[in-house]
N, C-alpha and C positions, 0 to 999 in steps of 0.2 A: 475508494482506494483500499488500503488495508491488505496487502501492501497497497493501498488505494484508498479511496474515500468510501469504502464499504461502511454502511451503518452498522452499529453493534447488533448483537443477536436480537435485540428489540425490533430492529427494522427488517430483519430477513425478508455479507457480502460476500541502506543501504547509505633572516630569522635565525633564532638560536636553537640549536638542536637539543633534544633531550639527551640525557646520558646514554651511552651505548649499552647494549645488553649486559656486558660484563659488569657494569655498575648498577644494574637494575635490582640487585638483591637488597640493597638498602633503600631508604626513603629518599626521594628527591623533593627538595623544598623550593618552591618558586613563589613569586609574589602573589599572595592570596590563595595559593593552592598547593597543598602538600600531598605528594603522591606516595603511596605505600604499596609494597608487593601484594598482589591479590591473584586469585584464580577465577576465571570466568567460565561459566557452563558451556561445554562444547568446544572450548579453546585449548589447543594443544600446547601453546606457549604461555609462559608467565606474563602477567599483565601488571600494570600499576594503576591504582585507583585513588581517587581523591574527591573532595567536596569543595566547591566554590560558593561562597555566600553571594547572593544577589538580592537586590531589593524587589519585593513583590510588585510594588508600584514604582516604575522608573521615575515618576515625578516626585517621589518621596524617598530619596536615597538613604535617609536615616530612619526610615520607617521599618515595617515588618520585613524580615529577611527570610529567604528560602534557601534550602540546600540544593545546589545543582550538582548532580553526580556525574563524574567523568571517569572514563577508563581509557588507558593508552596501551596499545599493543606495540612494544618497541620494535624498531627495525632489527632484523636479524644481523645484517652486515655491521662490521665494526665501524665503518665510515659511512653512515647513512646520508641520504639526501636531506637537504634542509627543509623541503616542503612536504609536510605530512598529508595524509588523506583523511578528511573528516567524512564520516558516514551519517546521512540523515535518514531517519526511519520514516515509515509510512503511517497510514491510518486515516486521518490523524488520530493519534493515541497510542502508537506502538513505542516501546522502549528500545532504543538503539543498543543498550548494553545487553538486554535479554536476547538480542539477535546476534550476539558476538560470534557464536559458532558459525552461523551462516556467513557473516561478514568475513570471517577469517578465510573460509573456503573460497569466497569470491575474489578476495584480494591477496591470495597466497603469494603470487609473484610480486605484487607491489610491496608486500610486507618484507621482502628481502632487503630493500633499500630505503623504505619509507615507514615512518610510524603510522599506525592506524588509530584514529581518535574517535571514540564513541561518547556522545553526550546525551544523557537522558533529558530530552526537552522538558521544560517545566510542565507539570501535569502528568508526566509519564514515569514509569519505572519507580525509582525512589526519590525523584525530584518533585517535591510537593505533589504527590500523586492525587489524581482526581478519578478514583476508581469507583464504579458502582458494583458492589459485591452482593446485591440483594438476590440475585438469581442463583439457585443451587443447580448443579448439572443434572440432578435427579428430579428437578421440578417437572410437574406433569405437562404434557404437550397441550392439554386443554387450557391450562393457565397461561402458558407461553403464547398460545394462539389468541388470547383474548386481548384486543387492543386497549380496552379500558384498564385491565390489570397492568399491562405493560406501561401505559401512560402514568398510572398511579405509582408504579415502582420508580419511574424516572423522576417524578415529582419528589418522592421521599428521598431519593438519592441527592437531588439538587439541594434540598433543604438540609440534609446532613452535611454535604460538602461546604455549604455556606457557613456552617458553624465552626469549621476548621480555622486555625490561626491564619491560614493563607487562603481563606474561603472567598476572597473577592474574585469571582469568576470572570470579571472583565479583564483581568491581567494575564490571560493565557492565549493571546493572539500570536499569530506567526511573526509579525514585526518585532514584538517584545522578545520572543524566543530567539530570533536571529541576533538581537542585541546581546542576549546572553551568550550566544555562540562566539561572538566577537570578543566578549570578555574572557572566555576560555582561551581563545587564541592568544590574546595578550598575556594572560596569566602563565601560559605554557611557554612563552617566549618565542613563538614562531613568527616568521615573516609571512610571505605568501603561502596560501594553502590550496590544496585540491579538494574539491567536494564531489561526493557521489550521493545522489538522492534517488529514492525509489517511491513512486506513487505520490502521496502527500509530501514526501521528502523533496520532490521536485519543486513544489510550490515554495517550500522553505528555502531551497537552494536559490531559486530565482529571486527571492526577497533578500537573501544575503548578498547576492550579486548587485541588487538595486541599492542596498544601503552601503555596502563596502566594496565597491568594484575594484579598487586598487589592491585588495587583499586576495583576490581570486587568481590563481595561476591556471587551473583547468576546472571545468564543471561538467559532470556527467549526469544527465537527467534520464531516468529510466521509467517510462510510463508517465508521460508528462501531464500534470494536473495544474494548469496555470491559474493565477488568482482570479481571473475573470470567467472561470469555467461555469459557475453556478451549479454546484454539484447535484442538488436534488432534482434539477431538471435534466441534466445530461445523463444521469443514471438511466432513465427510461429510454432515451434516444439511442444511447450507445449499446445498451443491452439488447434492444430490439434488432439493431444492425448485426450484432454477433450471433443472435439466434437465427436470423434470416440467412446468414452466411452458412451456418451449420446445416440448415435444411437444404439450402441450395447445393452445397457440396455433396450431400448425400444423394440428391436427385441426379447429379452429374456423374456419380461414381457407380459403375455397374454392380459391384458387389453389395454396396450399401443399399442401392435402390431395389435390388432384387429381394433383399431381406426386409426392407422397410418401404414398400412401394407407396404407402399412404401416410407417410410420416406427418406431413404438414396438415392434412385434413384431420388426422387423429388428434393432433395438438389442438386444433380449433374446436373439435368436438368436446375435448376435455374442458376447455375454457367455457364453452357454452353450457356445460353441465353444472357449473359452480354457481352458488355454494352448494356443497353436498356433504353428508356425513360419511366419513371414511374411518377405517380401523388401521392404526399405525402403531408400530413398536416405539416406545420411548428409547432414544438412542443409547442411554447409559444403563438403564435397568433392563431393557428388553421387554418390559411389561406392555401389553397391547392396550391401547386406549381408543375410544371413539372421539373423533375430533371433527368439527365442522370446518371443512377446507374451503377457503375463500380464494378469489382470484388474486388478491394482493399477496396472500400467503404463498400461493403456488408460484407465481412469477418471482417472488422474493427468493425462494429456495432454488428455482431453476437458474436464476442469474449467477449464482455462486459457482457451479461447476464450469460455467463458460470462462472463468478466469484462467483455467488450465486445460488446454486441448486434450490431455490424456484423461481428464475427468469428463470433459464434454463428450468423449467417445462413448460414454455410457448412456447418454441422453436418448439416442434413438430407441434402444431397447427399453429404457425406463418409460418413455412416452408410449410405446406400443403396449406395455403391460398396463399402464394407467388407463389406456383407452378400453381395456378389458376389465377395468374395475380394481386393479391391483396397484395401489399407490405407494406401497412401501418403498419400492426401488427409486421412484422419482423423488419422493420427499427425503428418503434416506441419503440419496446422492448429494442433495443440497445441504442437509444437516451435517453430513460428513465433511463437506468442503468448508463448513463453518466451524469445524472443530469438534463435531460430534457431541455438542452440548457443553463443551469446555470453553467455548469462546475462542477468539482470535488474538487474545492478549491485548485487547484495546482498552485503554482507560476512557470509559464512556464519558465521564465528566469533561475531560480535555477535548474529546471528539466534538461534543456539542458546544463547548465554549468557542472552538474554532469555527465550526460550520454556522452556528447561530450568529456569529459576529461578521463572518467574511462572505458567506454565500446566501443565506436566507434573505437578508435585507435587499439583495439584488435580484431576487426572483422575478419581480415585475419587469426587469430590464432584459431578462434572458430571452433568447430567440429559439432555443430548442423546443420542439414539439414532442409531447408524450408519444412513446411508441404505441402502436395499435394494440399490442398484447399487454404491455407492461403498464400502460396508463400512467396516472399521476399519484399512485399510492405512496411512493417514496416522498414526493414533494409534500403531500398532505401530512404525512407523518412528521416530517421535519418542521413544517409550519406549526403544528400543534405543540411539538416538543419545545420549540423556540419561543413560544408566545410569552412565557414568563422567565426565560433564561436570560440572565444579565449579559449585555452585549458590550464588548470592548470597542473603543474608538479606533478607527483606522485612518491613516493619512490617505488622501486621494491618490497619491503617487503609488500606493500599494498595488493598484490595479493596472498600472502602466508598465509596459515592457519596452525598454529602449535598447538601441544597438549596444552590443557588448564589446569591450576591449579585450576580454579573455576568451580563448577558444572554448566552445561549448559543444558537447556531443549529446544529441538527443536521440533516444532509442524508443522504438515502438514495436509492439507485437501486432501483426496484421489483424488478428482476431480478438484483440483486447476488448472486453465488454464494458470497461469503465474509463480507460484512458487511451482510446484508439488513436491512430496516426493523425487524425484531423486536428487534434489539439496541438500536438507537437509541431505539425506543419505551420500552423498559425504563429506559434512561438518562435520557430526558427526564422520565419520571415521577419518578425519584429526584431530579433536579435541581430540580424544582418549577416554580413560576410564572415564573421567569426563563428558562425554556427553551422553545424552540419547535422542532417537528420537521416537516420538509418532505420528502415522498416524491416523487421525480421519476419519472413513468411511463415505462415502456419503456426504462429505463436500467440500466446495469450498475454496475461498481465505480468510484466516483469520479465526481461530477457537477458539481463547482464550476467545471470548465473548459468545460462545455457551454454554448455560445451565451449565452442571456440569464441563465444562472445566475451568470455573472461579475458582472453588474449587480446581481443579488439580493444577492450577498455584499458588493459594494461599498457598496450602500445600507445594509445592516445595520451595517457597520463605520462608515460615514461619518456616519450619523444621530446628531446630538448627543443627542436625547431617547431614553433607553433604552426607555421604554414604547412609543414610536412605532416604534422599530427592531424590537421583538418583534411588534407588531401588524401592521406592514407586510410582514414577510418572507413569510408565506404568501400574501398577496395578490399581491405582486410575483412570486412563483414560479408564479402562474397562467399565465405565459407558456409554461410547459412542458406544459400540459394536452393539447395536440394533438400532442405529440411521438410519432411512430409508431415501432413496432419495425421495423427494417430488414427488407425482404422476403427470404424464403428465396432463396438462390442457386439458379439453374437451370442445368442442363447447357448448355454453349456452343451446341450445335446446336439447343437449344430456347429460347434466350434470346429474348424478344420484341423486335421491331424498334421498338416504342414506348417511352415512358419507363418507368423502373422502377416508378412508381406504378401502372401499369396491371396489374401482377401481384398487387396487394393488399399490405397492410401487416402481415404477420405471418410468423413462421417457427416 
C-alpha cells in the first residue's frame, strides 16, 4: 500500500457538533481533548489541533500513556451536519495530518457542511512515532542495494525504538489503533461518523466497522487491502498482473507496438542478464556509481511506477533503453516514484509492527503464487525482517468480514498493482447488500482523488437516503468510463508535433 502496503525504501513501493467556524478562533475544550487553533501544511483554512492521552497497552489503562495527535478542519457552513468525515491514511505508516493538504482537496465539497477529522494513528506522525531515520537521502546506491546493510539498519532501528518510553512494539496493531479512533470520536462528542480510507486505511476502516458497527454512517474504501490479504504474497501476484496488462495494452495499441515491437521479450532479456554491474546516478547527488543490479532490486523499482498509469507510461521507453544497456531511466523511474531518495513519509517501525503481526504469520495460509517475474523477494524480505520483530496479539475475528449494516463504497483502479479489484470484489461479497464496488478503468492505486470521482464520493456520503446512495454510486461513476490509459512515452527525437492523443491511448 503506501498509499498502500508498499514496503519502505528498504524493500523497494485518506452526535454533538464542534463549534462553528465563527467560534474556531478560540480553544475548544472537550472531555480529554483540548483543541487549539493551528495551521496545517497545504491547507487553506484554519484548523484546530489537540492531543488525546491513550494507554500504550490497552490492558493497562493506568500504565504508560502516549499522545495521540488530532486535527479537525471545521465545516465551513454555520450550520454543519452532525456527522464528520474521518480520514484514514495508508502505508501502513503514513501520517493523516501530514496528508492534510491532499485530504482537503479531495474533501472540498464535503468540508462545506462536515468537519474533516485527521488522527495520526499510533506510530505515525507525532503520535508515538516509530520512524527509522538511519538512511540519509544522499546515501550511496551501493549501500542501499546491499541487503545485508539494509537488514542491519532495520535491526538497529528496532533496537532504538524498543528503548523509547513507548517502545513496546506489540502495541501498534490495527485493532488497537481503531480503539484509539473510537476514543477520539467520543472525546470530540460526535455520534455516527463517516470514514474514508485509502490503501492500508481501508484495512483500518474495515476493522473500525467490525469493532464499532453502530458508529459508522458511511464507509468509503479506496484501494481495498483486507485483513486476510497476506501482503508479502499478494505484492508479487498483483504486480505481475499489472505489468502483464501494461505489456498487453502496448501490444494491442498500434502506436505503442510500432515504437516498442519487442517490449515483452526485451524485458525478459533484461531479467535473464541479472545480476550485472551497471552505472547509475544517485538520485539526490547526481553522482554516478557502479552497482550490482539484482532481479529483486529491479522488480522492486519497476513495481512502483505501476501505481500510477502516468508514470507507467514511461516504462516501455525505459525497458527499451535498459535492453541496450542504459539502466538509468528504468531505475530512475522507480526511485522517482519512491520519492527520489526522500522516502514516502512512511514510519517504518509502525509499518513492520503492523505487517509482522497481521500478515507474515499467515503467509503459510496464503494462496497467492509468486509472479513469474517478481518472484518471492518481497516475501523473503519480510520474513527476515519479522524474525525478531515483536508481534502483537490479534483477535481471530480481526480476519473475518461480516455483512455491514452501514452503506460501504469500495473503489478500485483497474490496473492497481497492489490492491487490484479482486480484493475489493471479495470484500464486497462478504459485506453483503450494503456494499457496492466501483472499478475505475485505466487507473492505478487510489482513485478517489481523480476528477469526477471526488463528486462520486461526495454524493455517496452526502445523500441522506442510504439505499439511494448505494444505487447511485455506480451510475455516478459512469463519468470515468472514457478515461484513457496515458499513451506510452516516446523518445524525444520521435515525439509527435501534434497533441498526445494522436499517438493512441495505451502503453
